[in-house]
Structure formats: structure tokens, C-alpha cells
N, C-alpha and C positions, 0 to 999 in steps of 0.2 A: 448618730442615726444609722450610718452605714454598717457599723458593726452590729447594731440591733437588727438591721435588716437581714444580715448574714445569719444571726441566731435564729430569726424566724423561719429561715429556710431549712434549718435542721429539724428533724422529727422530734416531737416531745417524747420524754421517757414514757414507756408503756404503751406507745401508740400501736394501733393495730398493724399487723405486718402483712395483711392481704393486699394483693394487686388491686389497683383501681380499674374502673371500667375502661378509662382512657388507655391504660396498659394493654388490656385485653383486646381493645380495638386495634392497637398497634400491632399486637401479635397476628391478627388476621391477615395483615399484609404479607407476613412470612408464609402463610399457607399458600398464597399465590406465588411468592418468589421461589419457594422450594420446588413447586411443580414446574417452574421454567428451568431450574437447574436440572432436574430429571430429564425434561423433554430435550434439553440441549445435549446432555450426556448420551441419551438414547440415539440421537442422530449420528454421534461419532461411533457408536458400537453396533448399529443395525446393519443388516445384510441388504437393506434396500439400495436401489441405485443412488449413487452419490455418497452413501455410508462410508466412514473411513475404516481402513484396515490396518493392521500391523502397527508401525510406529506412529502412524497418524492418530490411531486410536489413543496411544499413550499421551502424545502431546495435547490432543483435544481434551483428554480427561484431566490433564494437569491444568489447562486454562479454565476448565469448568470448576475444578477444585479451588482455584484462586478466586474465582467469583463468589463461590460459596463462603470462603474464609472472610472475604470482604463483607458480605452480608452478616455473617456471625459477629464480626467485630463491631459493626454498627449496633446490632441488637444488644450485644453484651455490654458495650459502653453505656447505652441507655438504661439497661437493667441495673447496672452498678450505681448509676447516678440516682435513680429513683430509690435504690436501697440505702443510699447514704444521706439522702435529703428527703424532705417532705413531698411526696408525690402529689399531694393536693395543692401545693403552692403554684401561683400563677406562672412563675418563671419556669418551674419544672414541667408544667403542662405545655408551655411554649417549646421546650426541648423535645418532649415526646412527640408533639404534633409535627415539628420540623423533621425529626427522624422518620416519622410515619410517611410523610410525603416523599422524602428522599429515598426511602426504602422501596416505595411503590414504583418510583421512576427507575430505580436500579433493577427491579424485577422486570419491568417492561423492556428494559434495555438488554437483558441478559442474553436472549437468543443470538444477537448480533453485536455483542459487547466488544468483540475484537475486529469490528469492521465499521458498519454504518453507524451503530449507536454508541461507539466508544466514548465520544465526548459527553453524551448524555449520562452515561454510567459514571464517569470520572467526576463530573461536576456535582451529581447528586451525592456521591460518596464524600467528596471534599466538604460540601456544605453540611452534611450531617455530622461529620467529625470535628470540623472547625467551629461550628456554631454552638456546640454543646459546651466546650470549655469558655468560650467567650461570653455566653449568656451568664454562666456561673460566675465569671470574673466580675461582671457587673452586679449580679444579685448578691454576692457574698460580702461586698464592701471591704472592710478591713479585717474580716475574719482570717485566722491563720490558714484555712484551707485554700485561701485564694492563691497562694503561691504555687500550689500544685496545678491549679487550673490554668495559671499563666504558662507554666512549663508544657502542659499538654497542648495548649493553644500553639506555642512555638513549634512543637514537634509536628503537630498535624498541619500547620501551615507550610513547614518545610517539605514534608512528604507530599502535601497536596500539590506542590509544583511538579513533582514526579508523575503524579496521577494525570495532571492536566496535560503536560508535555507528551507523556506517553500515548495519550489518547490521539494525539495529532500525528503519530508516527506509524509505519507499517507494522504488521502483526508481530514479528519477532522482537524488534526493540521495544515495542509497546508491552509485550508480556514480560520482558526483562525489567523495564523500569517499574511496572506495576508490582512485580514480585519483590523488587528491592524495597519500594516504598512500604509494602505490607510488612515485610521482615523487619524493617527499622521500627515501625510502629509496634509490632509485637514485642520486640526486644526492649523498646523504651518502656512499654507497660510492665514488662517483666522485672525491670531494674529501677522501677520508681520514677520514670520520666525524668532522666537526668538531662540537665541543660547547662552548658558551661556559664558559670557566673551566677546561676540560680539554684544550684544544688539538686538534690534528689530526695525521694521519699522512701521510707521503709514500709513496705505493703502490710506487714504484720501489725503495724500500729494504726492502720486505718480503721475508722469506725464504720460499720455496716449494719443494716437491719437484717440480721441473719435468717429469720423466719420469711422475710420478704424476698430475700435473694433466692433463698431455697426454693420457694414457691415459684419464682420466675424460671428457674432452670427446669423445674418439673413441667411447667407450662410449655416451654420450648420443646422439651422432649415429646410432649404429647402432639405438638404441632407437627414435628418431624415424623412421628408415628402415624398421625392422621394423614400426612402426605403419602405414605406408603399405601394406605387404603384408597386414596384418590387416584393414584397412578394405576393401581390394579384395576379399579373400576373403569377408568378412562380407556385403558388398554383392552378390556373385555367388552365393554358395552357396544362398540360398533358391530360386533359379530364377526365372522359367523360363530354359532353357538354349538359347535360339534364337540365330541367327547373330550378330546385331549385338551382343548382350550378350556373347557369347563373344569376339568381336573386341575390345570394349572392355576386358574382363578381361585378354586378352593384351597389349593396349597398355599397361595399367596395369603388369603385371608387367615388361614390356620397359623401361618408363620407370624403375622403381625400380632395376632392374639397371644402367642407364646412369647413374643418379644415384650409386650406389655406385661405379661405375668412375671417374667425374669426381672424386669425393671423394679416392679412394685414390691417384690418379695426379698428382703424387707427394707432394704436400705432406701428405696424410693419413697417409702412412706415416712421415714423419720429423718430425712436430711436436715430439716429445720432444727430438730432437737440436737442433732450432731454439731451444727454450726453454733448453736447457742451454748452448748457444753464445752466447745473447744477452747484451749488455752489461748489460740490465736484465730479468732473467727474470720478475719480478712484472709488468712493464709489458707484455710480449708475452703473458703469461698473461692479464692483463685484457683486452687487445685481442682474444685468441683467444676469450675468453668472449663478447664482443660479436658476433664473426663467427659463431660457432656458434649463438647465439641467432638470428640473422637466417637462417641455413641451416635451423635447426629450425622456424622459422615458415614458411619456404618449403615445407618437407616436409610440415607439417601442412596447409597450404593445398592442396598437391598431392594429398594423401590425400583431402581433401573433394572436390576435383575428380574423383578416381577414382570415388567414390561417386555423384556427380551424373551422370557420363557413363554408368556401368554401369546406373543406374536409368532414364536418359532418353537413349539413344544417338542416337536420330534426331530429338530435339527441337531446335529453335533455341535456342541458349543466351541467357540473360539476361546482362546485363553483370556482375552479381554472380557468375555461373557462371564467366565467362571470367577474372574476377579470381583464381579459384581455379586453373582449369585451366592458364592461361597465366602469371598473376601469381605462383603458387607457384614454378614453375621460374625466373621472373626474379629473385625473392628469393633463391633458392638460388645462382644464378649470381653475384649481387651479393656475397653473403656468401663464396662460394667465391673470387671474385676478391680480396677482401680477404685472405682466408686465404692465398692464394698470395703476396701481397705480404709478409704476416708472415713466411713461411718463406723466400722467395727474394728479396724486395725488388724484385719486378716482377709484371706482370700480363699473361697471354697475351691477345692480341687476340681470339681466338675467344670468350671469355666475354662481353665487353661487346657485341661484333657480334651474337651470337645473342640476347642479352637485348634489344637494340634491335629486332631483327627480330621477336621475339615480341610486344613492345609494338606495333610497327607493323602487325602482322597482325590486331589486334583489330577495327578497323572492318570488315574483309572477313569474318572469321570469325563476326561476329554474324549473318551471313545464311546460315551453313552449319550443318549438323547438329553437335551437341556432340562427336560421335565424330570428326569431321574436325578440330576444334580440338585434341582430345587427340592425334590422330596427327601433327599438325604440331609439337606440342610434343615428342613423342618423337623425331621425325626430327631436329629442330634440336638437341636435346640429344645425340643420337648423333653429330652432326658435331663437336661440342666433344670428346667421348670419342675420336673418330677423330683429331682434330688433336692431342690430347695424346699418343696412342699414336705417331703418326708423329714427333712431336718427340723423343720419348724413344728411338725405335728407332735402333740402331746405335751409340749412344754410351754412355759410362759413366754410372751413376746420378748424377743431379744432387745436389750437396751443398747442405745448408742454409746460407743466407746471410741471416740475419734483419737487418733494418735498424734494430732497436732496440738 
């Protein structure tokens, strides 16, 4: 019966690949969590009293990135699980609900995650990561996939100790232990969750629901893109509504629209087809996870740049500001270029050319108003969108040709 129970946990052949309502509900938590990430980073970069400057902005940004990576790791683990198993199964719903609650607690704890709410963040993270493989160990019974979940539980239990202990220490050793724990987890996932005496897995042999996983990545991208709109709206809505702030808000909205256009033309529309056609669907799924993470980090940085520019449209930007205003789009383009390669096996020159121009413009834009830097980024991104549209015009839709 145990083995049969494990079989029932697997999706039936030909099952629909659409995300469930519970998964979409789970995603809503990340709308809130990403706004907390942006708010925390803004405090490190703003010129307001108490805002960090120089090296403090770098270390503060690194700690915020660590929290973002932890949130992504929980979301990605949950998405992969619902793509490998039947998301309508009771035990899978338990996993998603546990991750939903834990992610919400993590989001609440983000602003003071390296001080007052460190233990709250760490416990929520460990619960989300350890409970998932443990539930699957029980649900899978004697199914062969059970060994993988045992190894995952061992790894997350070991690194969970670092998360909990780190939360009880001062800021610097806390950040060091949390970084070590996250690095171990990422590396373990990359190399098939190796555990002495229990072996390891080959990711390329994993069975996944390609259409489902592709849709989940697209949905998370939309969450991150929607967060840029929220941040711009929250920054502008308190007023005042004078000219340059209005222009900065308009540029932010235009930039988000262009980012959406670049994503969906055309790889963003047919990722599911690319995964389905790939020789190694799990390999392209893992690669797409990395590229979407880079794009999401780029969108998060871009959103922080929106807020900085809306609040200080005529001020000369700090280097850290330009790292958000220009570096965010550069990261997005880098991830989008890799994404294009995953789907079509090539990269359009416009992406890396514009990325290089954005980086090369930093010395000049340090001496201009922050609104100018934001406008330059918007115009250059628009050229990528125009180049994509011209290439696609007049011909049949390009088919997926994954290189994996």
C-alpha cells in the first residue's frame, strides 16, 4: 500500500499543467514579501537621516540579497515539488500551505531580520524547508523517489542548525552563518543532494511537469514585475505631485511596461514548449530557475531605483543608486539573454549591447540628475523591445529550439 500511495502522489500522464488556485494563493504572499525586500533596501540607500552610505550601503544590500535568495529558495522548492507530484493531492496541499504560512512570517520579519526578528525569520525558513521533504518521505512510502527526499531532509536539517544558531548571534556572525547555510543548500541542490552513505541524484534524470514548471516561473516573474509597479505607486502616492516627481513616476511605469514586453517576446511565451521539447527537461528547468532568479533580482533592484528616483528626482545619484537604476536593468538583460538561449539556442545582440552601454554610461550619469539616469535606462530598454518587434515582424512565430 505504501508504494501505491507513492504512485498516487505522482501526476497521471496527460494531466493538466496549469497551476492550482492554492499555488496562486501561495504566490500572493510573495507580492508582500518582495515589497518588504524593496523597502529594506531603500532604507540602506536613501539620503534620509539614518540612511546608510558608502560601505554600509554595500553590506546592507548584501544582507538584503541574502534574504531575497532565501525567499526564492523556498518558492522554487515548492514550485518544483508541485511540478513533480500531483498538486491536487492532500499531502502536496499541506506542503504548499506550510510554505505559504512560513513565507508570510519570513516577509513580516524581513525589515529587522538581522536584529529583533532574526529568530522568527530563521525558524520560518527552516520549517518550510525541512517540512517539505519530510512530508514527502511519509507520502511516498517505498517509491524510489523517497531516497532523494531523505537526503534533502538531512541537508536541510543540518543547515537548519546554522540558521537557528545564527539567529541567536550578533549581526556579523549571523550573516556569515546564514550565508554559509544558504550556499551549502544551493550547492547540494546543484549536485543532486549528496549525503555520505545515501548517494546523490542526477538532475537530468528527474521527472517534472514541464508545462507546469514553466508556468510557475512565468507567474513569479509577473509577481516581481508587479512589485515594481507597487513600489512606484507607493513612492508617488503620498505626494507632492510636482512636475519632476510626476515625470519620474511616468518613466517608472513606462520602464515596467518595456520590461514586460522584452520578457514575453518571444521566449517568455513558449518556455513550456521548450521544456517539453528538451532532451533533458529537468536540466532546462533548473537552468530556467537560475535565469529567472537573475531577472527577479534585476527587477527588484529596478524597483528600488524607481523609489530612489521618485523621492530624489533632481539629486545627483550616489554610486549605490546607479547600481539600482542601471544595474537592475543590466541584470534583467543578462538573465533574459540566458533565457533566450535556453529557449532558442541563441542570443540577440541587442541585449548585451544595451547592457554594455548602460554600464559604460555610469561615469557620465554620476554627474547628472537621478531622473536622467532613469530616463536613459528606459530609452535603452525600449530599443531592445523595438529590435525584438522588428525581428519578429513579417515572419511566422519562431519555434522553440532548446540546446539541452
